[in-house]
C-alpha positions in Angstrom: 6.7 8.3 -59.0 5.2 7.8 -62.5 4.0 10.9 -64.4 0.5 11.7 -63.4 -0.9 15.2 -64.1 -3.8 16.9 -62.4 -5.3 20.0 -64.0 -6.6 22.3 -61.3 -9.0 25.0 -62.3 -9.8 27.4 -59.5 -12.9 29.6 -60.0 -15.0 32.2 -58.2 -18.0 33.8 -59.8 -17.0 32.6 -63.3 -20.4 31.4 -64.6 -19.8 33.4 -67.8 -16.4 32.0 -68.5 -16.1 28.5 -67.0 -17.6 26.7 -69.9 -15.2 28.5 -72.3 -12.4 27.2 -70.2 -13.7 23.6 -70.3 -14.2 23.8 -74.1 -10.5 24.5 -74.5 -9.9 20.8 -73.7 -12.2 19.6 -76.5 -9.5 20.2 -79.1 -6.5 19.4 -76.9 -4.5 16.2 -76.5 -5.9 15.2 -73.1 -3.7 12.1 -73.0 -1.2 14.3 -71.0 -3.7 14.5 -68.1 -5.2 12.0 -65.7 -7.8 14.3 -64.1 -9.4 17.8 -64.3 -10.5 19.3 -61.0 -12.6 22.4 -61.1 -12.7 23.8 -57.6 -15.3 26.5 -56.9 -14.5 28.8 -54.0 -18.1 29.3 -52.8 -19.2 31.4 -55.7 -22.3 33.5 -55.3 -23.5 32.7 -58.9 -24.1 29.5 -60.8 -20.4 28.8 -61.5 -20.5 25.3 -60.0 -23.6 24.2 -61.9 -22.2 25.5 -65.2 -19.0 23.6 -64.4 -20.8 20.4 -63.9 -22.8 20.8 -67.1 -19.6 21.5 -69.0 -17.7 18.5 -67.6 -20.6 16.2 -68.5 -20.3 17.4 -72.1 -16.5 17.0 -72.1 -16.8 13.4 -70.8 -18.2 12.3 -74.2 -15.2 13.8 -75.9 -12.5 12.8 -73.4 -13.8 9.5 -71.9 -10.5 8.5 -70.4 -10.2 11.6 -68.2 -11.5 11.7 -64.7 -13.6 14.9 -64.4 -14.3 16.4 -61.0 -16.2 19.4 -59.9 -15.9 20.3 -56.2 -16.6 23.2 -53.8 -14.5 24.5 -51.0 -15.9 23.9 -47.5 -15.0 27.5 -46.7 -14.0 30.5 -48.7 -10.3 30.0 -48.6 -9.5 32.6 -51.4 -7.3 31.9 -54.4 -4.2 30.8 -52.4 -6.3 28.6 -50.1 -7.9 26.9 -53.1 -4.4 26.1 -54.4 -3.6 24.5 -51.0 -6.8 22.4 -51.2 -5.9 21.2 -54.7 -2.3 20.5 -53.7 -3.5 18.4 -50.7 -5.8 16.5 -53.1 -2.8 16.0 -55.4 -0.6 14.7 -52.6 -3.3 12.3 -51.3 -3.9 10.9 -54.8 -0.3 10.5 -55.8 -0.1 13.1 -58.6 3.3 13.9 -59.9 2.3 17.4 -61.2 -0.4 20.0 -60.9 -1.3 22.1 -63.8 -3.0 25.4 -62.8 -5.4 27.0 -65.2 -7.6 29.8 -63.9 -11.3 29.4 -64.5 -11.9 33.0 -65.8 -10.8 32.2 -69.4 -7.8 34.5 -69.5 -5.2 31.8 -70.1 -5.1 29.1 -72.8 -4.3 25.5 -72.1 -2.9 25.2 -75.7 0.2 27.2 -74.5 1.2 24.1 -72.5 1.4 21.9 -75.6 5.2 22.6 -76.4 6.0 22.2 -72.6 4.3 18.8 -72.3 5.3 17.6 -75.7 9.0 18.3 -75.1 8.8 17.1 -71.4 10.0 20.4 -70.1 7.9 19.9 -67.0 10.1 16.9 -66.2 13.3 18.9 -66.6 12.2 21.7 -64.2 10.4 21.6 -60.9 8.1 24.4 -62.0 7.1 25.9 -65.3 5.7 29.4 -64.9 3.5 31.1 -67.5 4.6 34.7 -68.1 2.5 37.5 -69.6 5.4 39.9 -69.9 8.2 38.2 -71.7 9.1 38.0 -75.4 6.6 36.1 -77.5 3.8 36.5 -75.0 0.6 38.2 -76.2 -1.7 40.4 -74.2 -5.2 41.5 -75.3 -7.3 44.0 -73.3 -4.5 45.0 -70.9 -4.0 48.8 -70.4 -0.6 50.3 -71.0 -0.7 51.4 -67.4 -1.1 47.9 -66.0 1.6 46.5 -68.3 4.0 49.2 -67.2 3.2 48.6 -63.5 3.8 44.9 -63.8 7.0 45.4 -65.6 8.3 47.7 -62.9 7.5 45.1 -60.3 9.2 42.4 -62.3 12.4 44.6 -62.4 12.2 45.2 -58.6 11.8 41.5 -57.9 14.5 40.6 -60.3 16.9 42.8 -58.4 15.9 41.5 -55.0 15.9 37.9 -56.1 19.0 38.3 -58.3 17.2 36.3 -61.0 15.2 37.4 -64.1 11.5 37.6 -63.2 8.9 37.8 -66.0 5.7 37.6 -64.0 4.8 37.6 -60.3 2.1 35.1 -60.9 -0.1 34.3 -63.9 -3.0 31.8 -64.1 -1.1 29.1 -66.1 1.6 27.1 -64.3 2.9 23.6 -63.7 4.2 22.5 -60.4 5.9 19.2 -59.6 5.3 17.1 -56.5 8.6 18.4 -55.0 7.1 21.9 -54.9 3.5 21.4 -53.9 4.3 18.8 -51.2 6.5 21.2 -49.2 5.0 22.2 -45.9 6.2 25.8 -46.3 3.7 26.3 -49.2 0.8 25.8 -46.8 2.0 28.8 -44.7 1.9 31.3 -47.5 -0.9 33.9 -47.6 -4.3 32.5 -48.7 -5.3 35.5 -50.7 -4.1 36.8 -54.1 -0.6 37.3 -52.6 -0.1 33.5 -52.6 1.6 33.5 -56.0 4.1 36.1 -54.9 5.2 34.1 -51.8 5.3 30.9 -54.0 7.5 32.7 -56.6 10.0 33.8 -53.9 10.1 30.3 -52.5 10.7 28.8 -56.0 13.5 31.3 -56.7 15.3 30.3 -53.5 14.9 26.5 -53.5 13.9 25.1 -56.9 14.7 24.8 -60.5 12.0 26.7 -62.5 11.6 28.2 -65.9 9.3 30.9 -67.3 7.5 30.4 -70.7 5.5 32.9 -72.8 1.7 32.7 -72.8 -1.3 34.4 -74.4 -3.5 36.3 -72.0 -6.7 38.2 -72.5 -9.2 40.4 -70.6 -12.7 40.4 -72.1 -15.7 40.0 -69.7 -13.8 38.9 -66.6 -14.6 40.5 -63.3 -11.3 41.3 -61.6 -10.9 40.8 -57.8 -7.7 42.9 -57.8 -7.7 46.4 -56.4 -4.6 47.8 -58.1 -3.4 50.2 -55.5 -3.9 48.1 -52.4 -2.6 45.0 -54.1 0.5 46.9 -55.3 1.2 48.1 -51.8 0.8 44.5 -50.4 3.2 43.2 -53.1 5.8 45.8 -52.3 5.4 45.0 -48.6 6.2 41.3 -49.3 9.3 42.3 -51.2 10.6 44.5 -48.4 9.8 41.8 -45.9 11.8 39.3 -47.9 14.8 41.7 -48.2 14.9 42.7 -44.6 13.8 39.4 -43.0 15.4 36.9 -45.4 16.5 34.3 -42.8 13.0 33.8 -41.4 10.8 34.9 -44.3 10.3 31.5 -46.0 9.6 29.6 -42.8 7.2 32.1 -41.3 3.4 31.7 -41.3 2.1 34.5 -43.5 -1.6 33.7 -43.3 -4.2 36.1 -41.8 -6.4 33.2 -40.7 -4.6 30.0 -39.9 -6.8 27.1 -41.1 -6.0 23.7 -39.7 -6.9 22.1 -43.1 -8.1 23.0 -46.6 -10.9 20.8 -47.6 -13.6 20.6 -50.3 -16.6 18.5 -51.1 -16.9 16.7 -54.5 -20.2 17.6 -56.2 -19.6 15.7 -59.4 -17.1 13.1 -60.6 -17.0 10.8 -63.6 
C-alpha cells in the first residue's frame, strides 16, 4: 500500500477552537497529507459551521488537499468517533491516520520531524506524549501532572514497558493498527485511548514522542475522580483477565456500525 495519510480531527463543542486548529495547517507542509477530515460528534454549538468556514478558507492555501467536514449520525463519543474515522480510512485505502484533537491543545507542527524522517513508516504507531523529556505543558496544574505521572508508572509496571502518556490528542496509526477488528470492541468513551494503548503494547511496534500541550479556553469533558477510577479499573482488569482482555467487547452500547454524514467536501 502506498503512503496515504488522513488527518482526523475529532471535535465536540469546539466552536471557539476549531478554526485555530485549522489555521495550524496554513503554515505547515501539507504535502504529507491527502485529506483532512473534521468529524463533529453532534455538537450543541456551531462547531460544524465554523469548521466548514475554516476549511473553505484553507482550500485556497492548500488546493491539493481534500478537505472534509462531517457529522456523526449518532453521538458515539470520542472513541466511537475514532472508529468512524478508522472505518473511513479503511474504506478509502489510507495507509495512516493522524489524530489531532479539535480543541486546539496539540500542535500539528510537532509531527514535522516524525513525517520528515519517516518515523511513522518505521513504527506502527507514533504516540504523542505530554509527560516525557522535551515535552512542554502550559496551563496544566501540578496536581494533574502528578496524577498522570503516577498512572504512567502504574501502567509501565503492568505492561512492562515505559509508558509516557495514556492517551494524548496527537498520534499516528498505521493501517495494521486501525484495521484490526479488536479496536472496534474498545470502549467508545474517553477510555478508548487506554484500551488502544494496552493493545499497542501487546501486539505492535510503537514509539512515544514529545509534544507541546496547552490548556487555555478549552472545556474539558473529563471528570478527574471518576475517570481515574475507570482507568484504574481497566488496568486491574488487564492484570487479572489478561488472556481474554484484548478480545473482549468493552463497549457499554454495542453499535453495529459507526457512520457519519459528510456536510462539506472539496
